[in-house]
N, C-alpha and C positions, 0 to 999 in steps of 0.2 A: 663522359661516356654521362650519357641521359639516366637520372635515377626515374624508374617508373612503380605506383606502389597502389596497391585497393588495400579499403581495409573498411571491415563491417561496424557501424557507429548501433546498430541497434536495431531492433523493429521499433513502430509507432503505426497505431490501427492498425493494423492487419498489413500493413506495407513497411519491406526492410531496407536498411536505409544503405549508404555503404559515404567513403571520403575512395578520393580519387588526387592521387598527390604527383607532380611530371615539375621535378628538378633541372637547369640544365646549365652547366655541362656536370653540376653532381649535385651532391649534397654540401659537399666544403663548404661554398659562397656562389649560390646560382644564383645568374642576370637575370634568367628566363622562368618563370615558373605559371602552375596550373594547380587548386587547388580547391576540387569541388562532391558541392552534396550533390547527392545522385540518389534516386530507389532503383528496381531493378520493380517492371508491372506484368503481370501475368504471363505478357506474355515473352519476356522475352528482353522486351525495352529497355534503356536507359534513358530515365527522365531524369533529369541534370534537371535540379532544384534554384542551386547560390553556387555562387563561384566569384572567387578573386584568381587575378591574371596580369598577367605583365602583355598578354598578343599585339595590342594598339599602343607601345611603346610607352604603356605605364601604367604603375601598376592605379588596380578599380576592381570594382566591387556592382556581379552581374544578377541581380534580382532577380531572377526570371523568371522567377511567379508573381509578377509582375507585369498587368498588360499594357503598360506605361513606363519599363525598363532604359531604367539611363543608364546607363559607365558612369559610376559617384568612383571618384580619381577616392585614393587613402593611403595615409601611410606603412605600410605596413612588409614588413620582411617576407621568404619563405615564411619563418616557424611564425611570426605570429600569425600569420593568415592561419599556417596549420590547430593554432591551439585556436582561436575564434571560432576554425566552423567546428573543432571535436567539442566546444565550450554550448556554440551554438544552434547548433545541427537543427534539432528540434523543434524552436522558434519556425528556420523556415522552412520547418515540412511541414507545420500547423499553417503555419500562413499560405504556400503553393494545394495544403485540403482544402481552406477556403475559399481561394481562389477558385479554384480546376475540380470540387470536392473528392 
């Protein structure tokens, strides 16, 4: 059974940031996963800022605030990705704001 969750990370410069988590087939030993930092806009739209996932057959880090966005391969499992994003979301929020305002 697929695990999905949305966790509030906190505010940064007037915007509230969240963490989206998806693990398949479940939390015990996910084969596929996504860990995403995003924010809600005043229009109610979710804007993804940074994502670590296995969508293209390998674990990679999408820094969606970069215009020259590359899919950087990383050696992280679901739990490492979750901890990394929880610990570093403010850095990615700042980078997004510097790039897009």
